[in-house]
C-alpha positions as CSV (number, residue, x, y, z in Angstrom):
1,X,-28.9,-17.6,-37.6
2,X,-28.3,-16.2,-40.8
3,X,-31.6,-14.1,-40.2
4,X,-30.6,-12.6,-36.9
5,X,-27.2,-12.0,-38.7
6,X,-29.0,-9.9,-41.5
7,X,-31.6,-8.3,-38.7
8,X,-28.6,-7.0,-37.1
9,X,-26.4,-5.5,-40.5
10,X,-29.9,-3.8,-41.1
11,X,-30.1,-2.2,-37.7
12,X,-26.8,-1.4,-37.4
13,X,-27.4,0.3,-41.6
14,X,-30.0,2.3,-40.2
15,X,-27.6,4.0,-37.5
16,X,-26.1,7.8,-38.4
17,X,-22.6,7.5,-38.8
18,X,-22.3,8.7,-35.0
19,X,-24.4,6.5,-33.5
20,X,-22.1,3.8,-35.1
21,X,-19.7,4.6,-33.6
22,X,-20.9,5.2,-30.0
23,X,-21.9,1.8,-30.7
24,X,-18.8,0.5,-31.6
25,X,-16.7,2.3,-28.8
26,X,-19.4,1.1,-26.2
27,X,-18.9,-2.7,-27.7
28,X,-14.8,-1.9,-27.1
29,X,-14.8,-0.6,-23.9
30,X,-16.8,-3.8,-22.6
31,X,-14.4,-5.9,-24.2
32,X,-11.3,-3.5,-22.3
33,X,-13.5,-4.3,-19.0
34,X,-13.7,-8.0,-19.7
35,X,-9.8,-8.2,-20.3
36,X,-8.7,-6.2,-17.2
37,X,-11.2,-8.9,-15.5
38,X,-9.1,-11.2,-17.2
39,X,-6.1,-10.2,-16.5
40,X,-7.2,-9.8,-12.8
41,X,-7.7,-13.1,-12.3
42,X,-4.8,-14.6,-14.1
43,X,-2.8,-11.9,-11.2
44,X,-4.7,-13.5,-8.3
45,X,-3.9,-16.9,-9.1
46,X,0.2,-16.7,-9.5
47,X,0.6,-14.5,-6.6
48,X,1.0,-15.7,-2.8
49,X,1.0,-12.7,-0.9
50,X,-0.2,-9.3,-1.0
51,X,3.2,-7.7,-1.9
52,X,3.5,-9.9,-4.9
53,X,0.0,-9.7,-5.9
54,X,0.6,-5.3,-5.8
55,X,4.0,-5.8,-7.5
56,X,2.0,-7.8,-10.5
57,X,-0.3,-5.5,-11.0
58,X,2.5,-2.7,-11.2
59,X,4.1,-4.8,-14.1
60,X,0.7,-5.1,-15.6
61,X,-0.6,-1.7,-15.4
62,X,2.4,0.4,-14.8
63,X,1.3,3.7,-15.7
64,X,-2.2,3.7,-14.2
65,X,-3.3,5.2,-11.2
66,X,-3.3,3.5,-8.1
67,X,-3.9,6.2,-5.7
68,X,-5.6,9.9,-6.1
69,X,-5.3,12.4,-3.1
70,X,-6.7,15.8,-3.6
71,X,-4.7,17.1,-6.8
72,X,-1.9,14.0,-6.2
73,X,-1.8,11.3,-8.4
74,X,0.6,8.2,-8.1
75,X,0.7,5.3,-10.4
76,X,1.2,1.4,-9.6
77,X,4.6,1.9,-11.0
78,X,5.3,4.9,-8.8
79,X,3.8,3.9,-5.6
80,X,5.8,0.3,-6.2
81,X,9.0,2.2,-6.4
82,X,8.5,4.2,-3.2
83,X,7.6,1.3,-1.3
84,X,10.8,-0.5,-2.7
85,X,12.9,2.2,-1.8
86,X,11.1,2.5,1.7
87,X,11.7,-1.2,2.3
88,X,15.1,-1.5,1.7
89,X,15.4,1.6,4.0
90,X,13.7,-0.8,6.9
91,X,15.6,-3.6,5.6
92,X,18.8,-1.3,6.7
93,X,17.4,-1.0,10.2
94,X,18.5,-4.7,11.3
95,X,15.3,-5.2,13.0
96,X,14.9,-8.9,14.2
97,X,12.8,-10.9,11.4
98,X,9.0,-10.5,11.6
99,X,9.6,-7.4,13.7
100,X,6.7,-4.5,14.7
101,X,6.6,-0.7,13.1
102,X,5.5,1.8,14.3
103,X,2.9,3.8,11.9
104,X,2.1,7.3,13.0
105,X,0.7,9.3,10.1
106,X,-2.3,11.5,8.5
107,X,-4.1,10.3,5.8
108,X,-1.4,10.8,2.7
109,X,0.0,9.0,-0.1
110,X,3.4,8.4,2.6
111,X,0.6,6.3,4.3
112,X,0.0,3.6,2.0
113,X,3.8,3.2,0.7
114,X,4.5,2.6,4.3
115,X,2.1,0.6,4.5
116,X,3.3,-1.3,1.3
117,X,7.0,-0.9,2.6
118,X,6.5,-2.4,6.3
119,X,5.2,-5.7,4.4
120,X,7.6,-6.2,1.5
121,X,10.7,-5.9,4.3
122,X,8.8,-8.9,6.1
123,X,7.5,-7.0,9.1
124,X,4.2,-6.0,10.9
125,X,2.8,-2.5,11.3
126,X,1.1,-1.1,14.6
127,X,-0.8,1.6,13.6
128,X,-0.5,4.7,15.6
129,X,-3.4,6.8,15.6
130,X,-1.8,10.7,15.8
131,X,-5.5,11.9,17.3
132,X,-4.9,9.8,20.3
133,X,-4.0,10.6,23.5
134,X,0.1,11.1,23.9
135,X,-0.1,8.8,26.9
136,X,-2.0,5.8,24.6
137,X,0.2,6.2,22.0
138,X,3.2,5.7,24.5
139,X,1.5,2.5,26.0
140,X,1.1,1.3,22.5
141,X,4.5,1.7,21.2
142,X,5.9,0.5,24.8
143,X,3.5,-2.8,25.2
144,X,4.2,-3.4,21.2
145,X,7.9,-3.3,22.0
146,X,8.5,-0.7,18.9
147,X,11.9,-0.2,18.2
148,X,11.4,2.0,14.9
149,X,7.9,4.3,14.5
150,X,7.8,5.5,10.8
151,X,6.0,9.1,11.1
152,X,5.8,12.7,9.2
153,X,6.4,15.9,10.5
154,X,3.7,18.0,12.1
155,X,2.9,14.8,13.3
156,X,6.4,13.5,14.7
157,X,6.3,15.9,17.2
158,X,3.4,13.8,19.3
159,X,6.9,11.3,20.4
160,X,9.4,13.2,19.7
161,X,10.5,13.8,23.3
162,X,10.1,10.0,24.5
163,X,11.8,8.2,21.6
164,X,14.2,7.3,23.9
165,X,13.3,3.1,23.1
166,X,12.4,3.9,19.4
167,X,13.6,5.8,16.6
168,X,11.3,8.3,14.4
169,X,11.6,8.7,11.3
170,X,9.5,11.2,9.7
171,X,8.9,10.5,5.8
172,X,8.1,14.1,4.3
173,X,11.9,15.1,6.2
174,X,13.7,16.6,3.2
175,X,16.8,15.2,4.4
176,X,14.6,11.4,4.7
177,X,13.0,11.9,1.5
178,X,16.2,12.4,0.2
179,X,18.0,9.3,1.4
180,X,14.9,7.1,0.0
181,X,15.9,8.6,-3.1
182,X,19.0,7.2,-3.1
183,X,17.7,3.4,-2.7
184,X,17.2,0.7,-5.2
185,X,14.1,0.6,-6.5
186,X,13.9,-2.6,-7.8
187,X,11.2,-5.0,-5.3
188,X,13.1,-6.5,-2.6
189,X,13.1,-10.1,-2.1
190,X,11.8,-11.4,1.5
191,X,12.6,-15.4,1.5
192,X,9.1,-17.5,3.0
193,X,9.1,-20.0,5.4
194,X,9.8,-23.5,3.6
195,X,8.2,-25.4,6.3
196,X,4.4,-25.3,7.7
197,X,4.4,-22.9,10.6
198,X,1.9,-20.1,11.2
199,X,2.0,-17.0,9.1
200,X,3.3,-14.2,10.7
201,X,1.1,-11.1,11.4
202,X,0.6,-8.4,9.2
203,X,-1.0,-5.7,11.1
204,X,-1.4,-5.3,15.1
205,X,-4.2,-3.6,16.2
206,X,-4.7,-2.3,19.5
207,X,-9.0,-2.0,20.0
208,X,-9.1,-1.9,24.3
209,X,-10.0,1.1,25.6
210,X,-9.5,0.8,29.1
211,X,-5.4,2.0,30.3
212,X,-3.9,0.5,33.4
213,X,-4.3,3.3,35.7
214,X,-0.5,4.6,35.5
215,X,-1.4,5.3,31.8
216,X,-4.4,7.4,31.8
217,X,-4.0,11.4,31.6
């Protein structure tokens, strides 16, 4: 063992200053990666829900990048705060517990914020692909008995003429962004059931391609 240590020291002394610095930097990165893995394992062991896991990640790595979309980057802390504000907005709508909320957004930061917010509010989301025919979207919205659909300006017009049964909220609309910015950024508390009942769904996905004849168009 002592000979091995001496051999390692001799090899280290044979390296140039730049090589020694590169080696030490590599060892430091390896230790940091190992610590990150240990931290992640600790998060998984402590969290019982998806939202709790994300909130603990936001608390542990607030400044680390959570999302990248083009030139836009969002940290864990910012993503969590934006999701909390939208979750508070959803709770203000006084929807029944475990409600289904429509989500019709292009791939964007708002899409991820909305998914987290819906789950934080104790609801489940129904994806509505804006590329689908209007008749398909209307069928899903009515069959799901949606009362609230989170969407964006630019795609909200698809259902804007038929919104008597549900409310459309465009997340990137200036008035909505201003309203959300005034809401609390703290994690929202949704009580978990204390009895052994089936867990509520997080996502309702319509995959059947066939529509009733009256819904085709």
